[in-house]
NUSEDO-184816 format. One record per atom (N, C-alpha, C, O): x, y, z. Coordinates in steps of 0.001 Angstrom, whole numbers, padded with zeros to 6 digits, always signed. Last residue first. Layout:
N
XYZ
...
This chain:
319
-004463-009166+013654
-004795-007745+014049
-003365-008266+015401
-003002-007460+016257
-004888-012092+012520
-003685-011249+012219
-003362-009702+013011
-002252-009172+012979
-008152-013357+013041
-006252-013532+012425
-005444-012402+012902
-005729-011957+014014
-010487-012127+013619
-009637-012181+014695
-007970-012637+014201
-006922-012359+014782
-011417-011530+010596
-011771-010795+011700
-010376-011020+012647
-009378-010312+012516
-010478-012891+008647
-010956-011310+008040
-011230-010569+009456
-011276-009343+009561
-009846-015273+009206
-008965-014885+008469
-009537-013937+008167
-009239-013731+006990
-012264-015879+011167
-011071-015570+011315
-010217-015116+010762
-009481-014410+011452
-014550-015896+008935
-014510-015302+010401
-013611-014827+010869
-013603-013628+011147
-013211-018137+007633
-013191-016840+006901
-014020-016182+007568
-014631-015508+006739
-013850-020352+009394
-012697-019941+008750
-012352-018843+008041
-011161-018604+007836
-016645-020520+010345
-015500-019939+010817
-014139-019851+010803
-013378-019470+011692
-017718-020397+007781
-018477-019497+007792
-017059-019072+009181
-016527-017964+009245
-016561-023096+006554
-016396-021813+005620
-016758-020735+006312
-016299-019723+005781
-017868-024739+008840
-016234-024591+008830
-015946-023574+008001
-015033-022873+008437
-020883-024546+008075
-020393-023798+009075
-018683-023444+009030
-018218-022310+009137
-020857-023546+004475
-020991-024130+005883
-020498-023672+006844
-019793-022663+006853
-020796-022425+002056
-021749-021424+003139
-021823-022832+004568
-022726-022930+005400
-018959-022566-000499
-019386-023207+000159
-020302-022157+001505
-020069-020949+001473
-015510-020698-000766
-016476-021636-001253
-017110-022218-000130
-016531-022458+000930
-014053-018351+000558
-014660-019087+001039
-015634-019788-000240
-016603-019097-000555
-012649-015144+001960
-013757-015180+001286
-013389-017188+001066
-012266-017436+001505
-011630-011780+002890
-011624-013094+003071
-012511-013979+002645
-013609-013570+003024
-009948-008685+003528
-011136-009682+003417
-010992-010785+002547
-010284-010731+001541
-009727-006240+006145
-009326-007697+006387
-010784-007898+005123
-011962-007592+005303
-007935-002797+006622
-009014-003694+006378
-009031-005211+005685
-008340-005358+004677
-006276-000353+008144
-006544-001929+007889
-007719-002486+007230
-008655-002366+008019
-005593+003080+007804
-006587+001616+008226
-006752+001020+007365
-007149+001276+006229
-002717+005075+009139
-003478+003951+007494
-004195+003338+008269
-003769+002967+009363
-002560+006327+010465
-003259+007441+009326
-003600+005941+008071
-004193+005767+007006
-000773+005525+013390
-001980+006462+013252
-003116+007330+012025
-003936+008235+012184
+000906+003636+011760
-000460+003361+012319
-001555+004143+012924
-002739+003828+013041
+002616+005126+011434
+001688+005257+010250
+000742+004426+010696
-000323+004407+010079
+003838+008283+012117
+003579+006781+012973
+002511+006757+011662
+001887+007653+011094
+003916+010962+011318
+005247+010964+011561
+004925+008815+012403
+005789+008263+013085
+001754+012163+010644
+002737+011699+009645
+003688+010632+009887
+004140+009760+009145
-000198+013508+011906
-000162+012291+012274
+000881+011756+011566
+001032+010577+011887
-000574+015916+010304
-000405+015905+011902
+000016+014906+012748
+000456+015050+013889
-002242+014921+008856
-000754+015034+007553
-000205+015346+009902
+000635+014617+010431
-005077+014693+009046
-003653+013093+009352
-002276+013786+009101
-001248+013112+009167
-006163+015934+011790
-005762+016149+010761
-004467+015093+010604
-003511+014765+011306
-009106+014289+012661
-008135+015236+013249
-007302+015158+012232
-007577+014199+011510
-011047+012265+011499
-011149+013569+013232
-010306+014491+013502
-010485+015387+014327
-012795+011222+008872
-011393+011736+009234
-011802+012943+010644
-012500+013954+010715
-014951+008440+009642
-014378+009877+009149
-012910+010389+009972
-012303+010124+011010
-015936+005028+008516
-015285+006096+008967
-015421+007249+008260
-015750+007432+007088
-017421+001390+008084
-017317+003700+007884
-016419+004435+008745
-016417+004098+009929
-017875-000514+009192
-017232-000794+007501
-017445+001452+007124
-017537+002264+006203
-020550+000837+010949
-020070-000772+010089
-019526-000183+008647
-020058+000281+007639
-019672+004049+012207
-020478+002444+011685
-020256+001875+010846
-019715+002353+009849
-017494+005415+012651
-018494+005780+011790
-019762+005069+012044
-020838+005667+012058
-013670+005589+013628
-014975+004406+013362
-016223+005216+013486
-016200+005878+014523
-011659+007888+012664
-012184+007391+013910
-013788+006444+013315
-014727+006908+012669
-008316+008979+012294
-009464+008407+011938
-010341+008008+012917
-009890+007760+014036
-006065+009542+013315
-006821+010595+012868
-008354+010162+012155
-009215+010889+011658
-005613+008326+016739
-005251+008720+015352
-006145+009284+014143
-007307+009370+014541
-006033+009430+019296
-004387+009456+018866
-004467+009144+016843
-003708+009566+015971
-007890+007949+020645
-008260+009532+020099
-007073+009867+019314
-007273+010800+018536
-006247+006986+023795
-007511+006898+022770
-007683+008113+022338
-007692+009140+023017
-002756+006578+023650
-003793+006714+024291
-005415+007085+023596
-005256+007647+022513
-001979+003351+022595
-001877+004766+022156
-003473+005212+023006
-004590+004696+023060
-002270+000233+022288
-001093+000960+023206
-000678+002611+022907
+000460+003080+022944
-006058+000548+022236
-004160+000152+021853
-003889+000341+022724
-004495+000574+023769
-008641+002461+022281
-007143+002655+022160
-005154+002290+021914
-004069+002830+021698
-010469+001107+023049
-009560+001090+023909
-008622+001756+023833
-007781+001913+024717
-011630+000885+019880
-012102+001414+020884
-011692+001644+022030
-012396+002514+022543
-010699+000828+017225
-009337+001108+018169
-010048+001768+019372
-009604+002773+019926
-010645-001263+014251
-011712-000105+015284
-010202-000031+016237
-009106-000564+016065
-010621-001877+011268
-009660-001803+012132
-010735-000936+013058
-011503-000091+012600
-013211-004819+009506
-012781-003316+009644
-011710-002932+010709
-011718-003904+011463
-013300-007443+007696
-013055-007032+008823
-012616-005625+008960
-011537-005332+008445
-015361-009053+006575
-015247-007894+006251
-014214-007763+007522
-014766-008197+008533
-015898-013093+004476
-015660-011890+005157
-014977-010191+005377
-014138-009867+004537
-018134-014707+002659
-016977-013302+002418
-016760-013057+003788
-017812-012719+004330
-019067-017537+000982
-019051-016610+002444
-017934-015767+002103
-016981-016080+001389
-020717-018424-001941
-019591-018424-001144
-019791-017690+000365
-020931-017340+000668
-023316-018173-003020
-022307-019857-003258
-021064-019851-001837
-020686-020751-001087
-023636-015962-003430
-023241-016537-004882
-022384-017822-004340
-021366-018347-004792
-023285-015385-000031
-024064-014859-001412
-023062-015549-002849
-021840-015448-002966
-023020-014181+003502
-023647-015433+002622
-024306-015217+001094
-025496-014952+000922
-020228-012670+005003
-021763-012671+004581
-021644-013447+003836
-020559-013713+003318
-019308-011299+008606
-019331-012394+007444
-020746-012583+006381
-021920-012630+006748
-017783-008891+009844
-019192-009885+009011
-018561-010282+008431
-017539-009962+007824
-015974-007195+012633
-016269-007973+011253
-017225-008603+010873
-017782-009090+011856
-013620-005174+014026
-015065-005302+013876
-015165-005789+012257
-014777-005277+011207
-011065-005222+015983
-011847-005183+015015
-012928-005414+015043
-013418-005897+016063
-010073-004261+018802
-009165-003840+017552
-009884-004114+016214
-009520-003430+015258
-011718-004754+020844
-010796-003628+020392
-010312-002882+019607
-010105-001674+019487
-014216-006536+018472
-013392-006313+020259
-012620-004730+019805
-012841-003937+018890
-016377-008906+017505
-015863-007631+018273
-015123-007311+018912
-015138-007687+020084
-018684-010272+014748
-017933-010307+015830
-017446-008834+016092
-017759-007843+015432
-020370-012504+013220
-019894-010814+013212
-019080-011167+014433
-018938-012286+014925
-021835-014032+010478
-021446-013895+011732
-021059-012543+011880
-021252-011626+011083
-023739-013920+008243
-024328-014906+008828
-023441-015511+009669
-023503-016707+009954
-026008-011258+006707
-024836-011521+007364
-024826-012529+008345
-025605-012417+009291
-027300-010138+003858
-027180-012174+004552
-026023-011996+005422
-024977-012514+005031
-027281-008243+002599
-027486-008114+003940
-026993-009035+004529
-026330-008949+005563
-024560-007900-000154
-026107-007068+000427
-025966-007572+001775
-024860-007500+002310
-022206-007583-000931
-022155-008610-000663
-023753-008673-000043
-024021-009692+000592
-020872-005964-002604
-022159-006205-003285
-022672-007415-002548
-023397-008229-003119
-019138-002090-000762
-019104-003760-002069
-020630-004097-001834
-021469-003372-001300
-017006+000236+000741
-018141-000280-000241
-018237-001756-001270
-017542-002196-002185
-016036+001575+003007
-016317+000404+002416
-016825-000357+001819
-017130-001503+002150
-015861+004937+003189
-016939+003880+003480
-016288+002560+002402
-016137+002701+001189
-015209+007999+004930
-014488+007000+004151
-015232+005346+004433
-015192+004717+005491
-015307+011870+004801
-016154+010193+005126
-015384+009206+004338
-014944+009485+003223
-013801+014595+006247
-014166+013692+005145
-014599+011989+005806
-014303+011317+006794
-013480+015164+008087
-014440+015767+007999
-015238+014746+007290
-016360+014250+007389
-010405+016861+007709
-011287+016609+008087
-012844+016352+007978
-013526+017356+007772
-008627+015118+004395
-009301+015958+005100
-009953+015732+006428
-010208+014546+006639
-006193+013255+003275
-007767+013273+003126
-007778+014559+004397
-006839+014721+005176
-003708+012544+002527
-004017+013650+001269
-006080+013771+002175
-007007+014322+001583
-003579+010413+004782
-002382+011938+004810
-003141+012329+003881
-003921+012926+004624
-004727+008063+004512
-005578+008814+004658
-004626+010147+004888
-005321+011079+005292
-004567+004878+002523
-003775+005994+003228
-004719+007040+003434
-005629+007079+002606
-005476+001715+003687
-006395+003181+003289
-005617+004050+003753
-005586+004305+004957
-005205-001632+002699
-004440-000214+003390
-004833+001257+003323
-004072+001903+002602
-006232-004548+002905
-006591-003376+001875
-006052-002199+002961
-006650-002029+004023
-005065-008215+002325
-005115-006685+003703
-005155-005851+002738
-004441-006005+001747
-007055-010978+001594
-006286-009689+001216
-006627-008488+002554
-007567-008107+003250
-007402-014120+000303
-007608-013464+001953
-006009-011927+001725
-004778-011924+001718
-009235-017282-000356
-008318-015477-001171
-008902-015315+000523
-009746-015725+001320
-010238-019233+000710
-010116-019742-001273
-008686-018125-001184
-007614-018042-001782
-009371-020011+003858
-009715-019108+003331
-009282-019798+001203
-008384-020500+000736
-008529-023080+005441
-007622-021741+005017
-009070-021156+003897
-009673-021995+003228
-008186-025521+008335
-009365-024989+006944
-008163-023691+006546
-007166-023439+007222
-009021-026621+011168
-008201-026314+010203
-008932-025992+008769
-010067-026267+008379
-010310-025219+014375
-010883-025632+012763
-009754-025395+012267
-009181-024340+012540
-010649-026775+017244
-009665-025954+016790
-010719-026663+015442
-011403-027681+015328
-014348-027010+018680
-012773-027726+018301
-012520-026792+017528
-013353-026025+017044
-016627-025990+019719
-015875-025599+020030
-014096-026054+019499
-013027-025558+019855
-018808-026697+018250
-018730-027177+018977
-017401-027338+020124
-017164-028211+020959
-019604-025685+015545
-018405-026322+015255
-018057-026762+016923
-016924-027234+017014
-021359-023789+015122
-021630-024789+014888
-020493-026322+014443
-020499-027286+013677
-020832-021425+016721
-020412-021187+015258
-020728-022339+014676
-020465-022276+013475
-021382-019699+018993
-022147-020976+018539
-021988-020925+017528
-022894-020364+016912
-018690-018087+020718
-020069-018419+020127
-020076-019378+019423
-019057-019997+019121
-016484-018503+022450
-017527-018723+022878
-018703-018849+021889
-019628-019617+022151
-014449-017460+020232
-014842-016531+021516
-015745-017509+022223
-015735-016903+023295
-015101-018703+017438
-014904-016934+017846
-015409-017285+019596
-016573-017321+019995
-012535-021229+017260
-013903-020822+017180
-014031-019436+017607
-013050-018943+018164
-008902-021220+016178
-010186-021009+016956
-011679-020658+017014
-011894-019484+016713
-007306-022257+013469
-008113-021356+014057
-009171-021848+014987
-010074-022641+014722
-004863-022795+010859
-005551-023593+012587
-006431-021959+012851
-006103-020848+012435
-004238-023279+007610
-003786-022674+008839
-005112-022790+009941
-006275-022861+009545
-002810-023436+004421
-003783-023537+005409
-003261-022800+006662
-002301-022039+006790
-002303-021365+002342
-002225-022837+002151
-003235-023264+003169
-004407-023444+002838
-003280-017906+002461
-002239-019180+002741
-002819-020522+002631
-004013-020621+002911
-002833-014667+001177
-003991-016112+001156
-002708-016887+001846
-001519-016574+001789
-002870-011733+001071
-002520-012854+002571
-003029-014387+002715
-003416-015057+003673
-001562-009562-000899
-002084-011025-000986
-001862-011458+000196
-000689-011623+000532
-002786-006069-000227
-001875-006945+000141
-002165-007975+000217
-002978-008200+001113
-003079-003197-001679
-003966-004556-001497
-002565-005537-001438
-001659-005690-002257
-003690+000185-001148
-002821-000865-001285
-003513-002274-000949
-004367-002408-000072
-006143+002401-002762
-005362+001636-001595
-004404+000676-002085
-004306+000380-003276
-008118+005058-003948
-007016+003763-004203
-006449+003046-003014
-006522+003856-002089
-011394+005857-004070
-010199+006161-003948
-009320+004680-003618
-009741+003602-003196
-014361+006903-005798
-013451+005863-006015
-012156+006779-005416
-011816+007882-005843
-016866+008729-003411
-015757+008806-004476
-015250+007666-004951
-015906+006847-004307
-018139+009384-001612
-018497+008839-002761
-018115+008641-003335
-018747+008190-004290
-015934+010484+000287
-017064+011262-000217
-017666+010514-001186
-017827+011343-002082
-014639+007734-000540
-014275+008760+000354
-015478+010047-000380
-015608+010245-001588
-014488+004025-000911
-015092+005562-000984
-014857+006389-000520
-014676+005999+000634
-013257+001103-002195
-013637+002240-001021
-013561+003837-001549
-012827+004489-002291
-014699-001795-002955
-013795-001107-002969
-014158+000288-001873
-015057+000388-001038
-014996-004956-003544
-014369-004326-002712
-013710-003135-003180
-012581-003125-003671
-016950-006754-005807
-015951-006366-005932
-015967-005563-004269
-017080-005598-003744
-018169-010391-005726
-018599-009276-006289
-017091-008134-005706
-016164-008754-005186
-017487-012868-005308
-018771-012591-005426
-019092-011315-005455
-020259-010998-005227
-015303-013711-005572
-015515-014136-006605
-017862-014335-006467
-018791-015013-006906
-014013-010145-005783
-014124-011617-004832
-014559-012062-006274
-014458-011553-007390
-011288-007691-006489
-012454-007963-006832
-012400-009906-006529
-011504-010710-006786
-010648-004548-005150
-010445-005729-005378
-011760-006682-005301
-012759-006637-004582
-009920-001564-006706
-011048-002185-006659
-010553-004146-006508
-010226-004856-007459
-007994+000580-006896
-009332+000891-007336
-010543-000164-006286
-011475+000155-005548
-004630-000054-005898
-005970-000216-007084
-007177+000368-006243
-007152+000542-005024
-000950+000303-006654
-002400+000400-005726
-003730+000515-006471
-003847+001124-007535
+000719-000795-008133
+000884-000682-006625
-000323-000182-006006
-000554-000339-004807
+000030-000516-010610
-000418-002100-010256
+000028-001644-008703
-000518-002408-007906
+000547+001476-012093
+001885+000842-012080
+001840-000303-011414
+002780-001092-011322
-001467+003110-011945
-001086+002618-013111
-000019+001764-012971
+000332+001255-014035
-001539+003479-008564
-002296+002594-009624
-001868+002364-011310
-002059+001237-011765
+000820+005503-008515
+000812+004081-008303
-000295+002717-008493
-000066+001509-008547
-000327+007552-010051
+000731+006874-010245
+000725+004983-010111
+000678+003969-010807
-002417+007552-007825
-003011+007860-009228
-001576+006988-010085
-001785+005922-010664
-000207+008696-005943
-001306+007827-005813
-002183+007348-007135
-002606+006225-006860
+000299+011118-006933
+001376+009885-007095
+000832+008903-006386
+001659+008019-006166
-001361+012630-006366
-001040+012639-007970
-000203+011059-007847
-000229+010136-008661
-001557+013062-004044
-002719+012465-004670
-001986+012089-005975
-002274+011009-006492
+000716+014175-003514
+000587+013022-002840
-000388+011896-003251
-000366+010676-003094
+000538+016682-004498
+001361+015811-005100
+001222+014174-004514
+001627+013185-005124
-001044+018000-002776
-001645+017513-003883
-000484+016751-004490
-000980+015916-005247
+000423+017975+000047
-000660+017281-000223
-001022+016915-001824
-001258+015751-002148
+001775+019930-001281
+002801+018522-001145
+001900+017341-001390
+001992+016373-002145
+000465+021931-001335
+001204+021216-003201
+001688+020135-002291
+002107+019210-002987
-000099+022552+001420
-001257+021817+000540
-000480+021346-001175
-000968+020526-001953
+003104+021242+003008
+002492+022475+002439
+001013+022100+001253
+001237+021365+000291
+004288+020415+005678
+003851+020255+004620
+003075+021014+004140
+002244+021547+004874
+007526+020637+007375
+006777+021240+006672
+005837+020985+005633
+006283+021242+004515
+009438+018376+007219
+009552+019461+008367
+007774+020110+008444
+007022+020004+009414
+009196+015329+005319
+009031+016876+005561
+009235+017744+006969
+008908+016995+007889
+008830+012511+005690
+010026+013177+005443
+010565+014962+005593
+011625+015544+005823
+006187+012255+006331
+007100+012330+007259
+008355+012940+006932
+008926+013742+007672
+004895+011590+003512
+004990+013185+004163
+005940+013145+004982
+006840+013934+004693
+006531+009848+001053
+006302+009658+002543
+006440+011270+002900
+007412+012011+002752
+006257+009734-001255
+005006+009392-000263
+004908+010093+000807
+003995+010684+001384
+008641+008909-001743
+008402+010344-002617
+006983+010831-001623
+006722+011997-001329
+009006+006016-001516
+009619+007239-000601
+009030+008661-000567
+008961+009391+000421
+006725+005768-003825
+006351+004829-002050
+007491+006041-000808
+007117+006630+000206
+008278+006175-005593
+006765+006765-005688
+006438+006820-003873
+006061+007681-003078
+010730+004777-005813
+010343+006166-005701
+009214+007231-005505
+009178+008451-005346
+009277+002006-005943
+010064+002160-004876
+010321+003945-004349
+010217+004399-003210
+007798+002041-008889
+007340+002009-007382
+007664+002490-006137
+006941+003120-005365
+010719+003020-010172
+009483+003977-010006
+008497+004031-008981
+008152+005012-008322
+011937+000417-010291
+012382+001469-009285
+011523+002601-009410
+011685+003336-008436
+010178-001901-011134
+010953-001049-009963
+011302-000406-009229
+011215-000361-008002
+010052+000158-013728
+008574+000162-012951
+009165-000125-011562
+009023+000734-010692
+012728-000054-014651
+011791+001376-014446
+010770+001224-013961
+010270+002287-013594
+012221-003282-014748
+013851-002717-014140
+012866-001213-013623
+012355-001167-012504
+010514-003875-016671
+010130-004468-015378
+011404-004000-014581
+011482-004603-013511
+008892-001703-018609
+010074-002189-018385
+010021-002507-016901
+009622-001724-016040
+005995-000440-018826
+006081-002587-019050
+007728-002768-018983
+008102-003906-019267
+005865+001242-017490
+005142+000542-016440
+005507-000812-017076
+005473-001908-016516
+006920+003896-018826
+007509+002978-018514
+007176+001730-017577
+008092+001211-016938
+004463+005099-019918
+005170+004479-020990
+006205+003559-020130
+006421+002451-020620
+003145+005724-017741
+002496+004415-018149
+003127+004226-019575
+002619+003446-020380
+004476+007755-016763
+004297+006495-016057
+004039+005148-016764
+004455+004008-016554
+003845+009476-018701
+005332+009314-018969
+005443+007753-017742
+006303+006882-017868
+001394+009819-018702
+001951+009500-019720
+003198+008619-019394
+003457+007459-019716
+001082+011092-016105
+000538+009722-015993
+001282+009037-017164
+001788+007931-016974
+002494+013875-017166
+003037+012402-015840
+002502+011696-015981
+003312+010786-016156
+003101+014445-020381
+001746+014509-019218
+002306+013258-018067
+002439+012048-018249
+005927+015482-021832
+004930+014780-021774
+004132+014628-020343
+004746+014729-019280
+007796+017786-021162
+006597+017949-022261
+005804+016816-022128
+004637+017137-022348
+009476+017093-019886
+008640+017841-019316
+007193+017921-020095
+006021+018058-019744
+010354+013733-019300
+010277+014502-020455
+009354+015440-019540
+008626+014973-018664
+011897+011572-016535
+010609+012481-016853
+010679+013608-018173
+011278+014604-017768
+013889+009190-016725
+013619+010463-017053
+012575+011475-017423
+012498+012069-018499
+012965+006447-017069
+012447+007019-016051
+012785+008456-016075
+011990+009141-015432
+013497+005767-019650
+012238+005426-019357
+011613+006858-018024
+010673+007651-017960
+016313+005675-019186
+016233+006960-019684
+014175+006736-020187
+013660+007527-020977
+016741+003387-017383
+017252+005417-017086
+016874+006587-017512
+016874+007733-017063
+016492+001475-019203
+015694+001838-017805
+015608+003461-017494
+014730+004321-017423
+018853+001560-020859
+017127+001770-021291
+015999+002344-019946
+015135+003216-019848
+020816+001538-018607
+020315+002747-019791
+019073+002797-020664
+018459+003786-021065
+019843-001189-018240
+020234-000636-017232
+019725+001348-017658
+018823+002075-017245
+020369-003054-020733
+019130-002847-020118
+019242-001565-018871
+018153-000992-018844
+022873-002134-021163
+021840-001564-022663
+020914-001374-021514
+020552-000264-021125
+024767-001118-018194
+024499-002244-019686
+023139-001845-019922
+022389-001330-019093
+027932+000800-017091
+026089+000641-017208
+025360-000230-018516
+025499+000120-019688
+030079+001914-017600
+029498+000667-017632
+028282-000347-017742
+027913-001448-018152
+030369+004542-018051
+031043+004062-016731
+030698+002490-016829
+031191+001826-015917
+029841+004800-020451
+031046+005149-020041
+031246+004533-019037
+032292+003889-018946
+026959+004859-020211
+027388+003945-020948
+029149+003553-020741
+029643+002429-020833
+026384+007188-018891
+025975+005638-018515
+026721+004960-019089
+027363+004226-018339
+027328+008449-021435
+027686+009149-019829
+027457+007662-019274
+028460+006948-019238
+025705+008496-022937
+026412+008280-023187
+027351+008372-022043
+028503+008260-022463
+022733+009666-021963
+022798+007832-021823
+024493+007520-021999
+024896+006517-021412
+023809+011557-019960
+023218+011149-020887
+023077+010028-020837
+023242+009326-019839
+023331+014608-017059
+023732+013019-017885
+023163+012644-018613
+021967+012937-018590
+022123+016233-015583
+022233+016456-016689
+023087+016035-017907
+023419+016530-018984
+020660+016036-012863
+022240+016196-012736
+022647+016212-014851
+023857+016186-015079
+018017+015285-013140
+018321+016525-012268
+020185+016627-012536
+020717+017679-012184
+017682+013343-015046
+016726+014454-014849
+017358+015321-014234
+017332+016412-014803
+020260+011764-015172
+019988+012329-016248
+019123+013690-016251
+019359+014713-016895
+020307+010720-012018
+021580+011530-013156
+021132+012398-014040
+021391+013599-013960
+018180+009582-010695
+017946+010982-011193
+019055+011503-011616
+019077+012732-011691
+018285+006784-011022
+017484+007103-011749
+017090+008853-011886
+016266+009388-012628
+021056+005193-009814
+021461+006890-011509
+019818+006970-011341
+019840+008014-011992
+019885+003662-008027
+021231+004689-007863
+021601+005716-008138
+022111+006688-007580
+018215+002200-009847
+017935+003154-008380
+018927+004120-007822
+018686+005188-007259
+020166+000780-011457
+018757+001718-011696
+018189+003174-011136
+017916+004316-011504
+021823-000347-010001
+021827+000447-010525
+020963+001770-010839
+020996+002984-010640
+019363-002193-009046
+019946-001537-007548
+020778-000639-008862
+020070+000367-008828
+018732-003463-011330
+017657-002955-010915
+018575-001395-009519
+018343-000200-009332
+020940-004878-011803
+020268-003437-012600
+019199-002981-012063
+018756-001913-012486
+021115-006945-010052
+021882-005482-010126
+021515-004809-010446
+021465-003778-009776
+018137-007307-007429
+019471-007214-008645
+020043-006385-009442
+019647-005232-009614
+016797-006486-005328
+017654-007502-005017
+018308-007890-006233
+019086-008839-006145
+016202-003198-003532
+016640-003637-004694
+016943-005190-004845
+017869-005255-004037
+016365-001539-001687
+015176-002189-001542
+015341-003197-002979
+014387-003904-003302
+018581+000130-001497
+018614-001093-000356
+016959-001628-000725
+016396-002174+000223
+018313+001870-003453
+018860+000698-004356
+019143-000060-002868
+019992-000946-002964
+016127+003750-002331
+015530+003000-002691
+016449+001571-003847
+015923+000746-004593
+018273+004854-000800
+017015+004161+000183
+016484+003388-000903
+016292+002213-000589
+020316+005896-002596
+020644+005068-001619
+019348+004572-001208
+019422+003351-001351
+018578+008097-003696
+018500+006587-004264
+019278+005939-003519
+018926+004779-003732
+018321+009006-000810
+016961+009081-001916
+017264+008282-002508
+016564+007284-002334
+021141+009760-000401
+020192+009185+000614
+018900+009006+000100
+018180+008759+001067
+021655+012188-002110
+021858+011068-002289
+020923+010198-001055
+019711+010288-001247
+020981+014946-001007
+020061+014186-001508
+020193+012731-001832
+019196+012010-001873
+021469+015297+002590
+021800+015087+001492
+020878+014434+000664
+020087+013592+001090
+018815+017577+004266
+019165+016381+004097
+020140+016401+002371
+019850+017061+001373
+016689+019695+003769
+018279+020145+003769
+019009+018438+003618
+019791+018288+002680
+014538+019039+003027
+014395+019391+004651
+015727+019249+004655
+016137+018609+005624
+014282+018642+000409
+013613+019359+000522
+013798+019840+002086
+013286+020905+002432
+017865+017940-000279
+016591+017541-000729
+015805+018915+000204
+016418+019905+000603
+020716+019002-001930
+019973+019086-000749
+018851+018634-001020
+018555+018849-002195
+023747+018259-003610
+022516+018827-003482
+021692+018442-002433
+022012+017359-001941
+026633+018066-002546
+026033+019152-002431
+024848+019656-002764
+024514+020824-002563
+026476+015600-005273
+027814+016068-004242
+027178+017085-004208
+026845+017545-005301
+025347+014076-007150
+024424+014394-006622
+025584+015426-004957
+025127+015704-003848
+027773+012891-008819
+026604+013656-009590
+025753+014361-008293
+025458+015513-008612
+029087+011311-006720
+029779+012073-007127
+028577+013178-008139
+028764+014384-007980
+026860+009348-005760
+027412+010259-005328
+027996+011234-005569
+027741+012230-004892
+026769+007777-008468
+025716+008777-007476
+026297+009467-006781
+026325+010609-007237
+029405+007045-008646
+029124+008079-009760
+027483+008512-008841
+027248+009710-008678
+029462+005222-006507
+030141+006064-006625
+030149+007283-007636
+030795+008314-007450
+026923+003419-007559
+027003+004218-005991
+028050+005148-005988
+027695+006168-005396
+027876+002581-009879
+027011+003638-010013
+026312+004069-008913
+025357+004842-008971
+029940+001357-009293
+030477+001884-009967
+028999+002655-009885
+029308+003843-009788
+028763-000830-007211
+029828-000068-007095
+029976+001412-007727
+030099+002431-007048
+027047-002135-009457
+026573-001116-008510
+027336-000590-007790
+026835+000460-007386
+029364-003747-010806
+028868-002214-011645
+027731-001811-010458
+027467-000640-010731
+030558-005110-009013
+031520-004237-009686
+030704-002988-009989
+030939-001808-009727
+027797-005442-006235
+028836-006227-007545
+029885-004798-008117
+029852-003682-007599
+026199-005602-004008
+027519-005537-004187
+027927-005708-005012
+028903-006428-004804
+023167-004200-003099
+023663-006180-003678
+025058-004842-004225
+024919-003688-004631
+021610-003406+000267
+022496-003114-001199
+023202-004351-001689
+023684-005259-001011
């Protein structure tokens, strides 16, 4: 939490406004705005996080917020964060996305409210609400429907339909990798120094899905595989196309890792494909059990070093 005179006033007001209010599991409601505020790094964002529900849930007005010394920037963000029921939900989200303070707070709000582990009992309406929140996170740029590479897009399909995912930029300037476990990569067993031109981690959230749903990592890289490998954590392939090499590394858990085999809600069902094997909601208390990580990396050129670097970034590195 960033402590300034303004944020301390906002904290006191937050606690006073939400006094006696409980969330869906009977915990003090004020824990939610405080959790959001802990993730903010600027004064106006911290104040807005602490007060983001006081107009909608406690009947406070912009004048009330000005009376406790909140800046125009904070009051404007809070006005945008207050959802008018007459406005469709995604339109409300689109209206606030260009305000940096409101956007930062709303993303944190959606992420926290998407944690079904907070609920003692998960009902169908909770899962449906999670789907709505995922759509809102796409609108705000916190989730995506595709990763664009120089050689085509990577998407996630669930039962053949586009499905959103979290996208994390893991591109680095340079790293040292080891040739792939004794494979003949053309590098004569020496350590390879280099970096991919781009490297990203895609995180697929399975909580809204149901048993037997099929998840596919879909891309446009063709079938020209120039390198591949697998162990108990990852199954990766490197494709050569459009003057680039593109690596796709898919998480697997053949030996169960540090948990019993079959403990996760998903199971590998072929290359770059998964099936929901167990109810994801029952696995909601441990993120690793319901989030599928995928790594994608690329580099211009198709020489042995490019293949090795991309294979390492998408395959062995970082798991």
